[in-house]
C-alpha positions as CSV (number, residue, x, y, z in Angstrom):
1,M,-6.1,-39.6,32.4
2,P,-9.7,-38.3,32.3
3,P,-10.4,-35.6,29.7
4,L,-11.5,-33.2,32.3
5,K,-8.0,-33.0,33.7
6,I,-6.5,-32.2,30.4
7,V,-8.7,-29.3,29.4
8,P,-7.6,-26.8,32.1
9,L,-3.9,-27.3,31.1
10,V,-4.7,-26.6,27.5
11,L,-6.7,-23.5,28.4
12,T,-3.9,-22.3,30.6
13,L,-1.4,-22.6,27.8
14,S,-3.6,-20.9,25.2
15,L,-4.2,-17.9,27.5
16,L,-0.5,-17.2,27.9
17,P,0.7,-14.0,26.2
18,T,2.2,-14.5,22.8
19,Q,5.4,-12.7,23.7
20,I,6.0,-15.1,26.6
21,V,5.2,-18.4,24.7
22,Y,7.3,-17.5,21.7
23,A,10.1,-15.3,23.3
24,L,13.6,-15.7,22.1
25,D,16.7,-14.4,23.9
26,S,19.7,-13.1,21.9
27,Q,21.3,-16.5,21.6
28,Q,18.1,-18.2,20.5
29,L,17.4,-15.3,18.1
30,E,20.7,-15.7,16.4
31,Q,20.2,-19.5,16.1
32,S,16.7,-19.0,14.7
33,L,17.8,-16.4,12.1
34,D,20.7,-18.7,11.1
35,E,18.2,-21.5,10.5
36,V,15.9,-19.2,8.5
37,L,18.7,-18.0,6.2
38,D,20.4,-21.4,5.9
39,T,17.3,-23.3,4.9
40,D,15.6,-20.7,2.7
41,A,16.0,-21.7,-1.0
42,T,16.2,-18.0,-2.1
43,A,18.9,-17.2,0.5
44,R,21.0,-20.2,-0.7
45,R,21.2,-19.0,-4.3
46,T,21.0,-15.3,-3.7
47,T,23.5,-13.1,-1.9
48,V,21.8,-12.0,1.3
49,A,23.0,-9.8,4.1
50,L,21.2,-9.2,7.4
51,K,22.2,-7.0,10.3
52,V,20.1,-6.3,13.4
53,V,20.8,-4.0,16.4
54,D,18.9,-3.5,19.6
55,L,18.4,0.3,19.7
56,K,18.1,0.5,23.5
57,S,21.2,-1.4,24.4
58,G,23.2,-0.9,21.2
59,E,23.9,-4.7,21.0
60,V,24.4,-6.3,17.6
61,L,21.9,-9.1,17.7
62,Y,22.7,-10.5,14.3
63,D,25.3,-9.9,11.5
64,R,25.6,-11.9,8.4
65,F,27.7,-10.2,5.7
66,G,27.0,-6.8,7.2
67,E,30.2,-5.4,5.6
68,R,29.4,-6.5,2.0
69,L,28.4,-3.9,-0.5
70,F,25.1,-4.3,-2.4
71,T,23.2,-2.4,-5.1
72,P,20.5,-0.6,-3.0
73,A,17.8,0.6,-5.4
74,S,15.4,2.8,-3.5
75,N,16.7,1.7,-0.1
76,L,19.2,4.5,-0.8
77,K,16.4,7.0,-0.2
78,I,16.8,6.8,3.6
79,Y,20.4,8.3,3.2
80,T,19.1,11.3,1.2
81,S,16.1,11.7,3.6
82,A,18.3,11.7,6.7
83,C,20.7,14.3,5.3
84,A,17.8,16.5,4.1
85,L,16.2,16.5,7.6
86,D,19.6,17.5,9.1
87,T,20.0,20.3,6.5
88,F,16.4,21.7,6.5
89,D,13.6,22.0,9.0
90,P,10.6,19.7,8.3
91,Q,8.5,22.7,7.4
92,H,11.0,24.2,5.0
93,T,9.7,25.0,1.6
94,F,11.3,25.5,-1.8
95,P,9.3,28.3,-3.4
96,T,8.5,28.7,-7.1
97,R,8.4,32.3,-8.3
98,V,6.6,34.1,-11.2
99,V,8.5,37.3,-12.2
100,A,7.5,39.9,-14.8
101,Q,7.6,43.6,-15.6
102,V,4.0,44.8,-15.2
103,N,2.5,48.1,-16.4
104,E,-0.2,48.5,-13.8
105,S,-2.1,51.2,-15.7
106,T,-2.4,49.3,-18.9
107,R,-2.6,45.9,-17.1
108,K,0.0,44.5,-19.4
109,V,3.1,42.3,-18.8
110,L,6.0,43.9,-20.8
111,G,8.2,41.2,-22.2
112,N,8.4,37.6,-21.1
113,L,6.7,36.3,-18.0
114,K,9.2,34.1,-16.2
115,L,8.6,31.0,-14.1
116,V,11.6,30.5,-11.8
117,G,12.3,27.1,-10.3
118,G,13.2,26.9,-6.6
119,G,13.5,23.2,-6.0
120,N,9.9,22.2,-5.2
121,A,9.8,18.6,-6.7
122,M,6.1,18.3,-5.7
123,L,4.8,21.1,-7.9
124,S,1.7,19.8,-9.7
125,T,-0.6,21.0,-12.5
126,A,-3.1,22.0,-9.7
127,D,-0.4,24.2,-8.2
128,L,0.4,25.7,-11.6
129,K,-3.3,26.5,-12.1
130,L,-3.3,28.4,-8.8
131,L,-0.3,30.4,-9.9
132,A,-2.0,31.3,-13.2
133,E,-5.1,32.4,-11.2
134,R,-2.9,34.6,-9.0
135,V,-1.2,36.2,-12.0
136,A,-4.7,37.1,-13.4
137,S,-6.2,38.2,-10.1
138,E,-3.3,39.9,-8.2
139,W,-1.7,41.6,-11.2
140,Q,-5.0,41.9,-13.1
141,V,-3.2,41.6,-16.3
142,T,-5.1,41.2,-19.6
143,T,-2.2,40.9,-22.0
144,I,1.4,39.5,-21.9
145,R,3.5,41.1,-24.6
146,G,5.9,38.2,-24.8
147,K,5.9,34.6,-23.8
148,V,6.2,32.3,-20.8
149,E,9.8,31.5,-20.1
150,V,11.0,28.8,-17.7
151,D,14.1,29.6,-15.7
152,N,15.9,26.4,-14.7
153,S,19.3,28.1,-14.1
154,R,19.4,27.1,-10.4
155,Y,21.0,23.8,-11.3
156,S,23.6,22.8,-13.9
157,K,22.4,21.8,-17.3
158,V,22.9,18.1,-16.7
159,Q,19.4,16.7,-16.2
160,L,20.1,12.9,-16.0
161,G,22.0,11.3,-13.2
162,P,25.3,9.3,-13.4
163,G,24.8,5.7,-14.3
164,W,21.1,6.0,-15.2
165,M,20.3,3.3,-17.8
166,W,19.8,4.7,-21.3
167,D,16.9,2.3,-22.0
168,D,15.0,3.6,-18.9
169,Q,14.9,7.2,-20.1
170,P,11.4,7.2,-21.6
171,Y,9.9,5.8,-18.4
172,Y,8.4,8.0,-15.6
173,F,10.9,6.9,-13.0
174,N,13.8,8.2,-15.1
175,M,12.6,11.8,-15.4
176,R,14.8,14.8,-16.2
177,V,15.7,16.7,-13.0
178,T,15.2,20.4,-13.0
179,P,14.6,23.1,-10.3
180,L,11.2,23.6,-11.8
181,M,9.5,20.2,-11.9
182,L,5.8,19.8,-12.9
183,D,4.1,16.5,-12.0
184,F,7.6,15.1,-11.5
185,N,8.4,16.0,-15.1
186,V,6.2,13.2,-16.5
187,E,3.0,13.1,-18.4
188,P,0.4,10.4,-19.3
189,I,0.6,8.7,-22.6
190,P,-2.8,9.2,-24.3
191,G,-4.8,6.0,-24.5
192,K,-2.4,3.8,-22.6
193,F,-3.3,2.3,-19.2
194,D,-1.7,-0.3,-17.0
195,D,-3.3,-3.4,-15.6
196,D,-4.9,-1.4,-12.7
197,G,-6.5,1.0,-15.2
198,D,-4.1,3.9,-14.3
199,P,-2.6,6.0,-17.1
200,V,0.9,4.9,-18.3
201,R,3.3,7.8,-17.8
202,R,6.4,8.9,-19.7
203,A,9.1,11.5,-18.9
204,F,9.1,14.9,-20.6
205,S,11.7,15.0,-23.3
206,D,12.0,18.8,-22.9
207,P,10.6,19.9,-19.4
208,Q,11.1,23.7,-20.1
209,Q,9.0,23.6,-23.2
210,A,6.3,21.3,-21.7
211,I,5.9,23.5,-18.6
212,A,5.9,26.8,-20.6
213,Q,3.2,25.4,-22.9
214,K,1.1,24.3,-19.9
215,F,1.4,27.6,-18.1
216,T,0.6,29.5,-21.3
217,K,-2.6,27.4,-21.8
218,L,-3.6,28.0,-18.1
219,L,-3.2,31.8,-18.4
220,K,-5.2,31.8,-21.6
221,S,-8.0,30.0,-19.8
222,R,-8.0,32.8,-17.3
223,G,-8.6,35.4,-20.0
224,V,-5.0,36.5,-20.4
225,A,-4.0,37.2,-24.1
226,F,-0.6,36.9,-25.6
227,A,0.8,39.4,-28.1
228,S,4.2,40.1,-29.8
229,P,6.4,42.5,-27.8
230,R,6.7,46.1,-29.0
231,R,10.0,47.8,-29.5
232,V,9.1,50.7,-27.3
233,E,7.0,50.1,-24.1
234,T,6.2,52.2,-21.1
235,K,8.5,51.0,-18.4
236,G,6.7,48.7,-16.0
237,K,7.3,47.7,-12.4
238,Q,8.9,44.3,-11.6
239,R,6.4,42.1,-9.8
240,T,6.9,38.8,-8.1
241,I,4.5,36.1,-7.0
242,R,6.0,33.6,-4.6
243,Y,4.4,30.1,-4.2
244,A,5.8,28.3,-1.2
245,G,4.7,24.8,-2.2
246,T,5.0,21.5,-0.3
247,P,7.0,21.5,2.9
248,L,9.8,19.0,3.3
249,A,8.0,16.6,5.8
250,P,5.1,15.7,3.4
251,A,7.5,15.7,0.5
252,L,9.7,13.1,2.3
253,K,6.6,11.0,3.1
254,H,5.7,10.9,-0.6
255,F,9.4,10.3,-1.5
256,N,9.5,7.2,0.7
257,H,6.0,5.9,0.4
258,V,5.5,6.2,-3.3
259,S,9.3,6.0,-3.9
260,E,9.3,9.1,-6.1
261,N,12.8,9.5,-7.5
262,A,12.3,13.1,-8.5
263,V,12.1,14.2,-4.9
264,G,15.4,12.7,-4.0
265,E,17.2,14.1,-7.0
266,V,15.9,17.6,-6.4
267,L,16.9,17.4,-2.7
268,L,20.4,16.3,-3.7
269,H,20.8,19.5,-5.6
270,E,19.1,21.6,-2.9
271,I,21.4,20.2,-0.2
272,A,24.4,21.3,-2.3
273,I,23.0,24.8,-2.7
274,A,22.3,25.0,1.1
275,N,26.0,24.3,1.6
276,G,27.4,27.0,-0.7
277,H,27.3,25.5,-4.2
278,R,25.9,27.6,-7.1
279,Q,24.3,25.8,-10.0
280,P,25.3,22.4,-8.5
281,N,25.7,19.3,-10.6
282,W,25.1,15.7,-9.4
283,S,28.6,15.3,-7.9
284,H,28.3,18.4,-5.7
285,G,25.2,17.0,-4.0
286,A,26.4,13.5,-3.8
287,N,29.8,14.5,-2.3
288,W,28.1,16.7,0.3
289,I,25.7,14.0,1.4
290,T,28.6,11.5,1.5
291,D,30.6,13.9,3.6
292,W,27.7,14.4,6.0
293,L,27.1,10.7,6.3
294,H,30.8,10.2,7.2
295,K,31.4,13.1,9.5
296,T,28.0,13.7,11.2
297,A,26.1,10.4,11.0
298,G,29.2,8.3,11.6
299,L,29.1,5.9,8.7
300,Q,32.4,4.3,8.0
301,P,34.4,5.2,4.8
302,E,33.9,2.7,2.0
303,S,30.8,1.2,3.7
304,F,28.6,2.8,1.0
305,R,28.9,4.8,-2.3
306,L,26.3,7.4,-3.1
307,V,26.1,9.0,-6.6
308,D,22.5,10.1,-6.8
309,G,19.6,10.9,-4.4
310,S,17.1,8.2,-5.3
311,G,19.0,4.9,-5.8
312,L,18.2,4.7,-9.5
313,S,21.9,4.4,-10.5
314,R,23.6,1.1,-10.3
315,Y,26.8,2.9,-9.3
316,N,25.2,3.3,-5.8
317,L,26.3,0.8,-3.2
318,I,25.3,0.3,0.4
319,S,26.0,-2.2,3.2
320,A,23.8,-3.5,6.0
321,D,26.4,-2.0,8.3
322,S,26.0,1.5,6.9
323,S,22.2,1.3,6.8
324,V,21.9,0.2,10.4
325,K,24.4,2.8,11.5
326,L,22.3,5.5,9.9
327,L,19.1,4.2,11.4
328,Q,20.8,4.3,14.9
329,F,21.9,7.9,14.3
330,M,18.4,9.0,13.2
331,R,16.8,7.4,16.2
332,R,18.6,10.0,18.3
333,H,18.0,12.8,15.8
334,R,15.8,15.8,16.7
335,H,13.7,15.1,13.6
336,Y,13.4,11.3,14.2
337,Q,9.6,11.3,14.3
338,T,9.4,13.0,10.9
339,F,12.0,10.5,9.5
340,Y,10.2,7.5,11.1
341,T,6.7,8.4,9.8
342,S,8.1,9.0,6.3
343,L,8.9,5.3,6.1
344,P,6.2,2.9,4.8
345,A,4.5,0.6,7.4
346,Y,4.4,-3.2,7.2
347,A,2.3,-5.8,8.9
348,V,3.9,-8.9,10.3
349,E,2.1,-12.2,10.7
350,T,3.0,-12.9,14.3
351,R,1.0,-16.1,14.3
352,P,-1.5,-17.7,11.8
353,G,-4.4,-15.3,11.1
354,E,-2.9,-12.5,13.2
355,K,-1.0,-9.5,11.7
356,R,0.4,-6.6,13.5
357,T,2.0,-3.4,12.1
358,L,5.5,-3.7,13.6
359,V,7.8,-2.5,10.8
360,R,8.6,1.0,9.4
361,A,11.1,0.6,6.6
362,K,12.1,1.7,3.1
363,P,12.3,-1.0,0.4
364,G,14.2,-0.9,-2.8
365,G,13.8,-3.0,-6.0
366,M,15.1,-3.3,-9.5
367,S,16.1,-6.2,-11.7
368,G,17.9,-8.7,-9.4
369,V,17.7,-6.4,-6.4
370,S,15.4,-6.4,-3.3
371,T,16.4,-4.5,-0.3
372,I,14.8,-3.1,2.9
373,S,16.1,-1.3,5.9
374,G,14.2,0.3,8.9
375,Y,12.8,-0.2,12.3
376,L,11.0,-3.2,13.9
377,T,9.1,-3.1,17.2
378,T,9.1,-6.5,18.9
379,L,6.1,-8.1,20.6
380,E,7.7,-7.1,23.9
381,G,7.9,-3.4,22.7
382,R,11.7,-3.3,22.0
383,Q,12.8,-1.3,19.0
384,L,15.3,-2.8,16.6
385,A,17.1,-1.4,13.6
386,F,17.6,-3.9,10.7
387,S,18.8,-4.1,7.2
388,L,18.0,-7.0,4.9
389,L,19.7,-6.8,1.5
390,A,19.4,-9.3,-1.4
391,N,21.2,-9.1,-4.8
392,G,21.6,-11.4,-7.7
393,F,18.4,-13.3,-8.2
394,I,16.5,-13.9,-11.4
395,G,12.8,-13.2,-11.9
396,S,10.2,-12.2,-9.4
397,A,11.2,-10.8,-6.0
398,E,8.3,-12.6,-4.3
399,P,10.5,-15.2,-2.7
400,V,12.6,-12.5,-1.2
401,F,9.4,-10.9,0.2
402,S,8.5,-14.2,1.8
403,L,12.0,-14.4,3.3
404,R,11.8,-11.0,4.9
405,Q,8.4,-11.9,6.4
406,E,10.0,-14.9,8.0
407,V,12.9,-12.7,9.3
408,W,10.4,-10.2,10.7
409,R,8.4,-13.0,12.4
410,T,11.6,-14.2,14.1
411,L,12.7,-10.7,15.1
412,A,9.3,-9.9,16.6
413,K,9.8,-12.8,19.1
414,Y,13.0,-11.2,20.5
415,R,13.1,-10.6,24.3
416,A,15.9,-8.6,25.8
417,D,18.1,-10.7,28.2
């Protein structure tokens, strides 16, 4: 056959839309995913679960070990995020307060100046500096006859979560949880930097002391002096400065994008307070979130176990069933868009040299654990909910990352029957 007759056929095929050339119906999708999981070396020696649901039809497109329980790591954060958005409005804030007795004529604080924690996990040194400036400018105080006191009485005295590893405690991700957090209750280690040149951080051993010292220093930099209290002082007027802080929506985005454990653990306590618990401990918050997931989100009993808000504890367990069920519930939720945009975005290589951002999902990782659950939009524009959980491998999670890319490439080709 002359070459000129071949060229038009090749051009015609190359111009066909990708989603038509590579489309898979539900049966072909199931067969393709079976092949991916059956032939992948990592999937053969690691326990892997995968569940996929078409959000428009509700059809289960794939289910391998969906009922099995896995250690979730930070994948658990979607459970806390969902309950928080059902409990609070996306613009809800958790104010920090400064309280003191102020003698306005002498411009003195009589006694201790108190910082009262209100559950703003995102409070930073920059925020604390603004509070110091407001004390100096709004109250116009020149002297504090006392000291800075940090009030963390909003929560119970237990600052570390159940099942947190003792040898993780110095590290930044295993911070002490208090209603008044500062820089997530961590600090840089002087002179230590990671491979990217960023400071290595460690958790505060005593958050109250560290924050009190920081605020004292900031007030002094604003010209406020500290003196010993007198036995007899002219009675002052109680004054309060209220600092609203970061709203829930951007806090959740930071929580899920950066995977900041402190946000989830503070939210776990705040959810308990919003539902009537005073000075809650970890179990109060975990039990309320669990109850909400069962009764409101519709997750099946024994399909998960939640003991903290971040996934740091290895006592936590989830299943692909429970994650997908939650994702389906949130797709119909009034705050779905806030939930969706709080999840990190991922590109999928749909064909060699071409990547498209098709996935919004929350990953989790710790030794032997790599999990991810979220939403995938197919090349046809269909939205799927998926959960891909892997437990029990040794060494790097890179092979699991390669597996999930292959799963996403396959899911992207799905075409509704």
